All heavy atoms as an XYZ file, in Angstrom:
667
protein
N      37.957    -33.472     56.549
C      37.300    -33.028     55.338
C      36.882    -34.227     54.536
O      37.596    -35.223     54.457
C      38.306    -32.177     54.552
C      37.802    -31.607     53.305
S      38.893    -30.378     52.690
C      38.796    -30.692     51.019
N      35.648    -34.223     54.055
C      35.085    -35.302     53.310
C      35.617    -35.349     51.875
O      35.855    -34.287     51.313
C      33.540    -35.151     53.300
C      32.854    -36.338     52.788
S      31.064    -36.053     53.034
C      30.402    -36.597     51.510
N      35.826    -36.538     51.341
C      36.215    -36.598     49.914
C      35.187    -35.949     48.987
O      34.047    -35.899     49.226
C      36.278    -38.098     49.621
C      36.314    -38.772     50.911
C      35.647    -37.821     51.891
N      35.659    -35.236     47.977
C      34.814    -34.451     47.023
C      34.662    -35.120     45.699
O      33.518    -34.965     45.104
C      35.436    -33.076     46.847
C      35.546    -32.294     48.128
C      34.218    -31.966     48.736
O      33.268    -31.617     48.031
N      34.153    -32.157     50.058
N      35.647    -35.768     45.235
C      35.585    -36.333     43.876
C      36.285    -37.694     43.803
O      37.325    -37.866     44.351
C      36.249    -35.395     42.886
C      36.213    -35.767     41.403
C      34.780    -35.629     40.889
C      37.103    -34.802     40.580
N      35.632    -38.653     43.106
C      36.202    -39.947     42.875
C      36.483    -40.110     41.347
O      35.506    -39.919     40.559
C      35.254    -40.990     43.333
C      35.616    -42.473     43.258
C      36.658    -42.780     44.326
C      34.405    -43.359     43.416
N      37.688    -40.322     40.996
C      37.989    -40.424     39.609
C      38.383    -41.938     39.323
O      39.259    -42.546     39.965
C      39.215    -39.554     39.249
O      38.994    -38.234     39.567
C      39.512    -39.618     37.696
N      37.707    -42.497     38.384
C      37.959    -43.889     37.920
C      38.475    -43.882     36.488
O      37.782    -43.356     35.636
C      36.702    -44.740     38.120
C      36.991    -46.222     37.680
C      36.170    -44.683     39.499
N      39.644    -44.477     36.288
C      40.155    -44.614     34.915
C      40.361    -46.075     34.609
O      41.098    -46.728     35.398
C      41.446    -43.751     34.822
C      41.885    -43.781     33.355
C      43.138    -42.908     33.144
N      44.271    -43.612     33.805
C      45.402    -43.071     34.190
N      45.542    -41.732     34.042
N      46.328    -43.743     34.734
N      39.765    -46.560     33.613
C      39.888    -47.947     33.174
C      40.589    -47.995     31.839
O      40.193    -47.353     30.876
C      38.535    -48.620     33.080
C      38.693    -50.057     32.615
C      37.768    -48.541     34.374
N      41.725    -48.749     31.786
C      42.376    -48.956     30.542
C      42.046    -50.356     30.022
O      42.344    -51.346     30.636
C      43.930    -48.809     30.749
C      44.686    -48.977     29.519
C      46.221    -48.857     29.754
C      46.997    -49.282     28.565
N      48.414    -49.393     28.799
N      41.295    -50.313     28.900
C      40.859    -51.614     28.372
C      41.863    -52.317     27.588
O      42.912    -51.697     27.250
C      39.599    -51.284     27.516
C      38.477    -50.709     28.325
C      37.269    -50.532     27.521
N      37.427    -49.476     26.498
C      36.439    -49.065     25.692
N      35.304    -49.656     25.727
N      36.718    -48.131     24.813
N      41.689    -53.594     27.354
C      42.706    -54.415     26.567
C      43.012    -53.836     25.220
O      44.110    -53.938     24.754
C      42.104    -55.751     26.496
C      41.115    -55.897     27.618
C      40.617    -54.488     27.822
N      42.041    -53.140     24.553
C      42.301    -52.582     23.277
C      43.110    -51.255     23.395
O      43.372    -50.675     22.353
C      41.009    -52.390     22.470
C      40.045    -51.443     23.189
O      40.387    -50.900     24.230
O      38.914    -51.362     22.617
N      43.406    -50.805     24.604
C      44.189    -49.582     24.754
C      43.438    -48.293     24.929
O      43.974    -47.305     25.288
N      42.105    -48.361     24.697
C      41.283    -47.103     24.849
C      40.909    -46.967     26.295
O      40.326    -47.837     26.898
C      40.046    -47.159     23.939
C      40.427    -47.212     22.473
C      39.175    -47.246     21.638
N      38.209    -48.188     22.157
C      36.999    -48.435     21.768
N      36.563    -47.828     20.668
N      36.210    -49.313     22.263
N      41.215    -45.791     26.845
C      40.841    -45.597     28.273
C      39.407    -45.099     28.423
O      38.842    -44.437     27.555
C      41.821    -44.557     28.757
C      42.138    -43.788     27.553
C      42.104    -44.726     26.377
N      38.839    -45.402     29.550
C      37.570    -44.872     29.982
C      37.757    -44.047     31.233
O      38.378    -44.625     32.197
C      36.510    -45.949     30.248
C      36.197    -46.746     29.007
C      35.166    -45.323     30.794
C      35.297    -47.927     29.208
N      37.357    -42.824     31.325
C      37.493    -42.002     32.554
C      36.202    -41.617     33.034
O      35.365    -41.033     32.239
C      38.418    -40.788     32.264
C      38.689    -40.067     33.504
C      39.653    -38.966     33.285
N      40.977    -39.664     33.110
C      42.061    -38.982     32.795
N      42.097    -37.732     32.622
N      43.211    -39.620     32.635
N      35.929    -41.812     34.342
C      34.638    -41.467     34.963
C      34.904    -40.601     36.208
O      35.767    -40.914     36.989
C      33.872    -42.767     35.331
C      33.573    -43.597     34.147
C      32.556    -42.298     36.039
C      33.085    -45.002     34.544
N      34.248    -39.440     36.290
C      34.324    -38.601     37.467
C      33.048    -38.684     38.229
O      31.989    -38.558     37.726
C      34.527    -37.155     37.079
C      35.832    -36.831     36.385
C      37.065    -36.640     37.006
C      36.109    -36.904     35.035
N      37.975    -36.425     36.106
C      37.442    -36.598     34.820
C      35.286    -37.040     33.883
C      38.048    -36.490     33.553
C      35.867    -36.978     32.606
C      37.244    -36.650     32.506
N      33.120    -39.073     39.569
C      31.902    -39.250     40.360
C      32.053    -38.197     41.536
O      32.917    -38.379     42.336
C      31.952    -40.654     40.893
C      30.712    -40.861     41.786
C      31.976    -41.707     39.778
N      31.095    -37.237     41.520
C      31.118    -36.343     42.684
C      30.524    -37.035     43.880
O      29.472    -37.664     43.835
C      30.188    -35.201     42.256
C      29.387    -35.791     41.126
C      30.195    -36.896     40.542
N      31.210    -36.967     45.114
C      30.867    -37.848     46.183
C      29.597    -37.277     46.879
O      28.767    -38.068     47.320
C      32.054    -37.834     47.191
C      31.681    -38.550     48.446
C      33.215    -38.576     46.511
N      29.449    -35.937     47.046
C      28.289    -35.446     47.801
C      26.953    -35.816     47.170
O      26.106    -36.301     47.911
C      28.417    -33.915     47.884
C      27.382    -33.261     48.787
C      27.433    -33.805     50.214
C      27.536    -31.748     48.814
N      26.693    -35.662     45.895
C      25.392    -36.082     45.357
C      25.149    -37.654     45.519
O      24.103    -38.022     45.833
C      25.448    -35.716     43.856
C      26.490    -34.659     43.801
C      27.473    -34.963     44.880
N      26.210    -38.375     45.363
C      26.069    -39.830     45.572
C      25.719    -40.104     47.037
O      24.840    -40.982     47.262
C      27.378    -40.602     45.055
C      27.265    -42.092     45.410
C      27.509    -40.338     43.541
N      26.382    -39.468     47.895
C      26.144    -39.651     49.374
C      24.729    -39.262     49.688
O      24.075    -39.915     50.504
C      27.100    -38.901     50.168
N      24.168    -38.200     49.075
C      22.841    -37.808     49.283
C      21.797    -38.809     48.833
O      20.795    -39.054     49.425
C      22.550    -36.386     48.693
C      23.257    -35.241     49.368
C      23.000    -33.954     48.590
C      22.772    -35.059     50.791
N      22.134    -39.401     47.667
C      21.190    -40.457     47.133
C      21.222    -41.654     48.002
O      20.132    -42.212     48.218
C      21.636    -40.711     45.681
C      20.884    -41.968     45.164
C      21.346    -39.610     44.752
N      22.349    -42.037     48.489
C      22.455    -43.242     49.339
C      22.327    -42.987     50.807
O      22.596    -43.862     51.575
C      23.770    -44.026     49.025
C      23.820    -44.663     47.659
C      24.601    -44.180     46.656
C      23.035    -45.779     47.441
C      24.579    -44.828     45.445
C      23.017    -46.350     46.247
C      23.819    -45.897     45.157
N      21.932    -41.758     51.198
C      21.874    -41.463     52.593
C      20.920    -42.335     53.347
O      21.150    -42.680     54.540
C      21.541    -39.974     52.820
O      20.273    -39.624     52.287
N      19.720    -42.748     52.849
C      18.918    -43.707     53.631
C      19.557    -45.010     53.896
O      19.514    -45.570     55.036
C      17.695    -43.897     52.767
C      17.613    -42.750     51.848
C      19.069    -42.341     51.595
N      20.345    -45.529     52.938
C      21.114    -46.758     53.171
C      22.222    -46.541     54.112
O      22.438    -47.361     55.047
C      21.634    -47.253     51.828
C      22.500    -48.510     51.987
C      20.518    -47.560     50.877
N      22.900    -45.362     54.082
C      23.983    -45.144     54.981
C      23.432    -44.960     56.424
O      24.136    -45.310     57.397
C      24.818    -43.878     54.569
C      25.586    -44.113     53.323
S      26.743    -42.844     52.866
C      25.659    -41.451     52.589
N      22.273    -44.338     56.574
C      21.606    -44.234     57.887
C      21.319    -45.567     58.463
O      21.614    -45.843     59.621
C      20.355    -43.411     57.733
C      19.627    -43.174     59.037
C      20.483    -42.343     60.027
C      18.331    -42.391     58.792
N      20.814    -46.516     57.608
C      20.533    -47.834     58.147
C      21.789    -48.571     58.512
O      21.880    -49.292     59.485
C      19.755    -48.682     57.051
C      18.257    -48.240     56.867
C      17.663    -49.030     55.702
C      17.515    -48.465     58.108
N      22.875    -48.384     57.701
C      24.177    -48.966     58.049
C      24.728    -48.450     59.368
O      25.294    -49.197     60.168
C      25.147    -48.709     56.883
N      24.570    -47.108     59.618
C      25.050    -46.552     60.855
C      24.213    -47.080     62.052
O      24.801    -47.311     63.111
C      24.918    -45.034     60.747
N      22.947    -47.273     61.838
C      22.122    -47.875     62.912
C      22.512    -49.292     63.200
O      22.613    -49.724     64.359
C      20.643    -47.776     62.595
C      20.015    -46.348     62.654
C      18.606    -46.372     62.163
C      20.164    -45.853     64.030
N      22.808    -50.058     62.112
C      23.246    -51.393     62.283
C      24.578    -51.513     62.997
O      24.816    -52.329     63.831
C      23.308    -52.112     60.930
N      25.449    -50.521     62.664
C      26.785    -50.469     63.284
C      26.602    -50.097     64.739
O      27.348    -50.708     65.663
C      27.653    -49.463     62.645
N      25.691    -49.215     65.082
C      25.437    -48.825     66.490
C      24.894    -50.069     67.309
O      25.320    -50.297     68.414
C      24.490    -47.716     66.558
N      24.028    -50.855     66.698
C      23.507    -52.023     67.364
C      24.576    -53.000     67.543
O      24.669    -53.632     68.649
C      22.302    -52.579     66.565
C      21.893    -53.974     67.141
C      21.124    -51.623     66.625
N      25.458    -53.238     66.583
C      26.521    -54.204     66.670
C      27.460    -53.694     67.829
O      27.975    -54.543     68.560
C      27.249    -54.369     65.379
N      27.717    -52.424     67.875
C      28.615    -51.927     68.948
C      27.992    -52.182     70.311
O      28.704    -52.558     71.264
C      28.788    -50.392     68.812
S      29.879    -49.933     67.380
N      26.664    -51.997     70.447
C      25.995    -52.300     71.706
C      26.096    -53.787     72.091
O      26.297    -54.166     73.222
C      24.631    -51.821     71.711
C      24.418    -50.259     71.671
C      22.924    -49.998     71.467
C      24.939    -49.623     72.927
N      25.931    -54.629     71.076
C      26.009    -56.057     71.262
C      27.385    -56.532     71.752
O      27.539    -57.298     72.659
C      25.557    -56.842     70.028
C      24.038    -56.648     69.766
C      25.850    -58.352     70.141
C      23.555    -57.161     68.453
N      28.397    -55.940     71.123
C      29.833    -56.343     71.419
C      30.436    -55.478     72.421
O      31.680    -55.519     72.664
C      30.637    -56.382     70.166
C      30.228    -57.537     69.242
C      29.498    -57.296     68.112
C      30.561    -58.818     69.599
C      29.091    -58.339     67.293
C      30.245    -59.891     68.751
C      29.531    -59.660     67.641
O      29.090    -60.690     66.822
N      29.655    -54.579     73.078
C      30.076    -53.682     74.175
C      31.281    -52.816     73.778
O      32.274    -52.712     74.475
C      30.405    -54.510     75.385
C      29.220    -55.196     75.902
C      29.510    -55.979     77.118
N      28.323    -56.809     77.467
C      28.234    -57.543     78.498
N      29.199    -57.538     79.390
N      27.160    -58.162     78.732
N      31.045    -52.120     72.592
C      32.037    -51.142     72.076
C      31.357    -49.832     72.200
O      30.213    -49.641     71.947
C      32.391    -51.460     70.650
C      33.324    -50.397     70.070
C      33.060    -52.844     70.484
N      32.109    -48.761     72.612
C      31.596    -47.418     72.750
C      31.104    -46.967     71.325
O      31.911    -46.819     70.392
C      32.647    -46.441     73.250
C      32.169    -45.092     73.524
O      30.903    -44.930     73.606
O      32.987    -44.135     73.622
N      29.848    -46.611     71.195
C      29.194    -46.323     69.925
C      29.852    -45.002     69.433
O      30.244    -44.916     68.213
C      27.657    -46.166     70.081
C      27.108    -45.629     68.750
C      27.121    -47.482     70.470
N      29.962    -43.952     70.206
C      30.480    -42.635     69.747
C      31.920    -42.798     69.316
O      32.321    -42.172     68.351
C      30.313    -41.599     70.815
C      28.888    -41.278     71.129
S      27.896    -40.846     69.709
C      28.634    -39.290     69.276
N      32.653    -43.627     69.965
C      34.075    -43.768     69.642
C      34.176    -44.508     68.292
O      35.021    -44.138     67.453
C      34.822    -44.469     70.716
C      36.327    -44.555     70.491
C      37.014    -45.055     71.711
N      38.447    -45.054     71.469
C      39.370    -45.361     72.363
N      38.969    -45.718     73.576
N      40.664    -45.357     72.040
N      33.420    -45.531     68.114
C      33.379    -46.294     66.837
C      32.950    -45.405     65.691
O      33.538    -45.408     64.608
C      32.481    -47.509     66.999
N      31.896    -44.576     65.860
C      31.415    -43.744     64.786
C      32.410    -42.640     64.479
O      32.651    -42.233     63.321
C      30.085    -43.113     65.085
C      28.918    -44.178     65.055
C      27.643    -43.441     65.511
C      28.722    -44.795     63.738
N      33.107    -42.147     65.579
C      34.154    -41.163     65.363
C      35.369    -41.709     64.598
O      35.933    -41.018     63.737
N      35.703    -42.984     64.868
C      36.806    -43.594     64.186
C      36.402    -43.828     62.740
O      37.277    -43.558     61.824
C      37.137    -44.924     64.808
O      37.479    -44.691     66.259
C      38.256    -45.615     64.140
N      35.203    -44.131     62.440
C      34.779    -44.343     61.073
C      34.811    -43.024     60.283
O      35.252    -43.011     59.136
N      34.363    -41.951     60.965
C      34.471    -40.629     60.305
C      35.855    -40.254     60.017
O      36.188    -39.691     59.024
C      33.783    -39.581     61.202
C      33.867    -38.248     60.539
C      34.564    -37.216     60.929
C      33.232    -37.829     59.347
N      34.438    -36.096     60.090
C      33.569    -36.481     59.117
C      32.339    -38.446     58.430
C      33.150    -35.768     57.962
C      31.876    -37.750     57.348
C      32.260    -36.424     57.091
N      36.808    -40.528     60.958
C      38.224    -40.204     60.756
C      38.795    -40.956     59.609
O      39.604    -40.484     58.757
C      39.053    -40.507     61.915
C      38.909    -39.265     62.935
C      39.787    -39.513     64.128
N      38.772    -40.046     65.077
C      39.074    -40.745     66.158
N      40.318    -40.985     66.510
N      38.097    -41.179     66.972
N      38.382    -42.215     59.378
C      38.821    -43.021     58.233
C      38.317    -42.458     56.892
O      39.056    -42.307     55.984
C      38.380    -44.480     58.398
C      39.106    -45.151     59.493
C      38.569    -45.208     57.097
C      38.608    -46.484     59.933
N      37.011    -42.014     56.937
C      36.499    -41.376     55.730
C      37.176    -40.073     55.382
O      37.465    -39.732     54.248
C      34.922    -41.242     55.852
C      34.403    -40.311     54.739
C      34.244    -42.526     55.875
N      37.457    -39.284     56.476
C      38.103    -38.021     56.238
C      39.575    -38.178     55.784
O      40.073    -37.242     55.184
C      38.101    -37.265     57.571
O      36.817    -36.975     57.992
N      40.166    -39.270     56.033
C      41.563    -39.490     55.645
C      41.733    -40.044     54.178
O      42.738    -40.202     53.651
C      42.245    -40.462     56.575
N      40.549    -40.261     53.489
C      40.549    -40.852     52.196
C      41.089    -39.942     51.081
O      41.650    -40.415     50.104
C      39.146    -41.386     51.799
C      38.710    -42.648     52.447
C      37.246    -42.934     52.136
C      39.648    -43.780     52.113
N      40.847    -38.588     51.108
C      41.393    -37.750     50.019
C      42.936    -37.986     49.855
O      43.677    -38.042     50.840
C      41.077    -36.367     50.505
C      39.891    -36.478     51.296
C      40.080    -37.777     52.039
N      43.278    -38.152     48.651
C      44.701    -38.386     48.304
C      44.999    -39.849     48.126
O      46.125    -40.228     47.718
N      44.099    -40.749     48.287
C      44.207    -42.117     48.211
C      44.153    -42.562     46.653
O      43.314    -42.101     45.980
C      43.151    -42.948     48.930
O      43.186    -42.561     50.285
C      43.331    -44.439     48.804
N      45.161    -43.455     46.301
C      45.113    -43.993     44.932
C      45.067    -45.474     45.057
O      45.761    -46.077     45.854
C      46.418    -43.559     44.198
C      46.431    -42.109     43.778
C      47.763    -41.873     43.125
N      47.964    -42.854     42.015
C      48.354    -42.571     40.832
N      48.524    -41.324     40.488
N      48.558    -43.503     39.913
N      44.289    -46.078     44.270
C      44.122    -47.563     44.155
C      44.409    -47.982     42.722
O      43.640    -47.647     41.837
C      42.786    -47.960     44.648
C      42.446    -49.437     44.569
C      43.291    -50.256     45.528
C      40.903    -49.686     44.899
N      45.438    -48.732     42.514
C      45.827    -49.247     41.152
C      45.571    -50.788     41.133
O      46.149    -51.477     41.990
C      47.254    -49.003     40.857
C      47.548    -47.525     40.763
O      46.744    -46.801     40.197
O      48.662    -47.037     41.235
N      44.804    -51.242     40.103
C      44.599    -52.643     39.992
C      44.903    -52.980     38.479
O      44.378    -52.365     37.604
C      43.109    -52.974     40.308
C      42.757    -52.621     41.705
C      42.832    -54.485     40.109
C      41.296    -52.683     42.036
N      45.692    -54.036     38.370
C      46.025    -54.490     37.004
C      45.718    -56.014     36.947
O      46.158    -56.749     37.800
C      47.488    -54.246     36.671
C      47.788    -52.757     36.473
C      49.198    -52.610     35.970
O      49.711    -53.379     35.163
O      49.834    -51.557     36.392
N      45.104    -56.383     35.780
C      44.891    -57.785     35.549
C      45.039    -57.968     34.057
O      44.298    -57.369     33.316
C      43.499    -58.246     36.044
C      43.257    -59.759     35.838
C      43.878    -60.642     36.598
C      42.395    -60.107     34.789
C      43.612    -61.979     36.445
C      42.148    -61.430     34.559
C      42.810    -62.379     35.421
O      42.590    -63.715     35.184
N      45.969    -58.804     33.719
C      46.256    -58.984     32.251
C      46.520    -57.645     31.554
O      47.406    -56.957     32.007
C      45.146    -59.803     31.516
C      45.191    -61.284     31.920
O      46.272    -61.775     32.319
O      44.148    -61.926     31.795
N      45.764    -57.336     30.615
C      45.957    -56.037     29.897
C      44.946    -54.989     30.328
O      44.882    -53.944     29.659
C      45.839    -56.257     28.384
C      46.924    -57.244     27.882
C      46.869    -57.424     26.358
N      45.452    -57.427     25.951
C      45.139    -57.792     24.715
N      46.071    -58.091     23.813
N      43.868    -57.687     24.288
N      44.164    -55.236     31.364
C      43.235    -54.285     31.832
C      43.774    -53.678     33.123
O      44.270    -54.350     33.967
C      41.857    -54.966     32.152
O      41.386    -55.632     30.913
C      40.831    -53.964     32.568
N      43.610    -52.434     33.240
C      44.120    -51.697     34.436
C      43.034    -50.661     34.910
O      42.352    -50.053     34.090
C      45.353    -50.887     34.162
N      42.847    -50.594     36.245
C      41.899    -49.663     36.835
C      42.638    -48.814     37.807
O      43.372    -49.331     38.654
C      40.749    -50.446     37.524
C      39.802    -49.448     38.219
C      40.045    -51.368     36.566
N      42.434    -47.499     37.680
C      43.102    -46.595     38.631
C      41.956    -45.752     39.289
O      41.100    -45.095     38.580
C      44.009    -45.550     37.925
C      44.466    -44.357     38.736
C      45.329    -44.850     39.906
C      45.243    -43.443     37.880
N      41.833    -45.779     40.629
C      40.832    -45.055     41.353
C      41.569    -43.991     42.211
O      42.464    -44.370     42.953
C      39.935    -46.019     42.260
C      38.981    -45.194     43.058
C      39.327    -47.064     41.459
N      41.184    -42.723     42.046
C      41.842    -41.652     42.783
C      40.765    -40.923     43.565
O      39.680    -40.639     43.025
C      42.531    -40.651     41.859
O      43.389    -41.376     41.034
C      43.226    -39.631     42.659
N      40.986    -40.692     44.899
C      39.976    -40.011     45.693
C      40.551    -38.656     46.028
O      41.629    -38.573     46.556
C      39.647    -40.807     46.986
C      39.149    -42.193     46.650
C      38.672    -39.978     47.884
C      38.941    -43.100     47.852
N      39.806    -37.612     45.708
C      40.293    -36.271     45.997
C      39.384    -35.595     46.957
O      38.283    -35.751     47.196
C      40.263    -35.423     44.697
C      41.222    -35.982     43.703
C      41.217    -35.135     42.446
N      42.040    -35.824     41.444
C      42.082    -35.431     40.202
N      41.407    -34.392     39.829
N      42.860    -36.115     39.361
């Protein structure tokens, strides 16, 4: 299953949080030409390094499918960023 929503919460040094919700599907549609070029470049790299293209793309898809439920917490001084993938 593909991730559906990316939530970014930034706690600024003054204590006021910023929360941003990013729907993944519309963003993926907007960047689909770039993702297509990246997939083609990955396929060419697989051919150059003699890696099975279908297996590599399948592994990439499994990694993307495993992203829902991932949390990324970053803190630096008094600023904190929390990224949640649903």
